[in-house]
C-alpha positions in Angstrom: 98.5 99.6 106.4 97.3 98.3 103.0 98.7 101.2 101.0 98.0 101.9 97.3 101.3 103.4 96.3 101.4 102.6 92.6 98.8 103.5 89.9 99.1 99.9 88.6 99.4 96.8 90.6 103.0 95.4 90.8 103.4 91.7 90.1 102.2 89.3 92.8 104.8 86.9 94.2 104.0 83.2 94.9 103.4 83.8 98.6 100.9 86.6 98.0 99.1 84.5 95.3 98.7 81.6 97.8 97.3 83.9 100.5 94.9 85.6 98.1 93.5 82.2 97.1 91.9 82.0 100.5 89.9 85.3 100.0 86.3 85.5 99.1 85.8 87.3 95.7 84.3 90.4 97.4 87.7 91.1 99.1 89.8 91.0 95.8 91.4 94.1 94.3 92.0 93.0 90.8 94.6 94.9 88.7 91.7 96.4 86.7 90.0 97.6 89.9 93.3 99.1 91.2 93.7 101.0 87.9 90.1 102.2 88.1 90.6 103.4 91.7 93.8 105.2 90.7 92.0 107.1 88.0 89.2 108.0 90.3 91.6 109.1 93.0 94.1 111.1 91.0 92.6 111.6 87.6 94.1 110.3 84.3 96.5 113.3 84.1 98.0 112.6 87.5 98.7 108.9 87.5 102.5 109.6 87.4 102.3 112.2 90.1 104.6 111.1 93.0 102.4 112.9 95.5 99.4 110.8 94.5 101.4 107.6 93.9 104.9 107.7 95.5 105.7 104.3 94.1 105.5 105.7 90.6 108.1 108.4 91.4 111.5 108.6 89.7 114.5 107.6 91.7 115.1 111.1 93.2 111.8 111.3 95.1 112.0 108.2 97.4 115.4 109.3 98.8 113.8 112.5 100.1 111.5 110.5 102.4 112.1 109.8 106.1 112.4 106.4 107.7 109.3 104.5 106.8 107.1 101.7 108.3 105.1 99.6 105.9 102.7 97.1 107.3 100.8 95.1 104.7 97.7 93.0 105.2 98.8 89.4 104.4 95.6 88.7 102.3 95.4 91.9 100.2 96.4 92.5 96.6 97.7 95.9 97.7 100.3 94.0 99.7 102.3 93.9 96.4 102.3 97.7 96.2 103.5 98.0 99.8 106.3 95.5 99.3 107.4 97.1 96.1 107.5 100.5 97.6 109.5 99.2 100.5 112.1 97.9 98.0 112.1 101.2 96.2 112.8 103.1 99.4 115.5 100.7 100.5 117.1 101.0 97.0 117.1 104.8 97.5 118.8 104.5 100.8 115.8 105.1 103.0 115.5 103.1 106.3 112.4 100.9 106.0 110.8 98.6 108.5 108.3 96.3 106.7 106.0 93.6 107.9 102.9 91.7 107.1 99.9 91.2 109.4 99.1 87.5 109.0 95.6 86.4 108.0 94.4 90.0 107.5 92.5 91.4 104.6 92.1 94.9 103.1 90.1 97.1 105.5 90.7 94.8 108.5 91.4 97.7 110.8 87.8 98.7 110.6 86.7 95.5 112.3 87.4 96.1 115.9 86.2 92.5 116.8 89.4 91.1 115.3 92.3 90.7 117.7 94.7 91.0 114.7 93.4 94.5 114.0 94.2 95.5 117.5 97.6 93.9 117.1 98.3 95.8 113.9 97.3 99.1 115.4 99.5 98.5 118.4 102.4 97.6 116.1 102.0 100.8 114.1 101.6 102.9 117.3 104.7 101.4 118.8 106.8 102.0 115.7 105.7 105.6 115.5 106.3 106.1 119.2 109.9 104.7 118.9 110.6 106.8 115.7 109.4 110.0 117.4 111.5 109.2 120.5 114.6 108.6 118.4 114.0 111.8 116.5 113.7 114.0 119.6 116.5 112.5 121.7 119.7 114.5 121.8 
């Protein structure tokens, strides 16, 4: 949930722009902040490293990944990175299940008072349970 998969923010679509307009300034991850976080996380020399940022990888890397579930917070700038990575995986032939948790912001899973946080955790757990069952059945 709310992955940072690119060292620079992908373009925001109109739906994401509309949902971000509802956010308080403290919840925004501007493109400049994302770039700063990327440099702090990986260092300037590793911004193109697909291990640090799989969304920056060349076309050969994503096709090596297993089936993937991407759940984005609806009101989070990092949603754009999650959506773009899902498209990259699909274009590489990887099975992707992708969704958006409505009216949720970055870090929402930390707030256990939010029913939507419980719903998101249950959604992720169910997907993982199903994927593991499918992988272990004869």
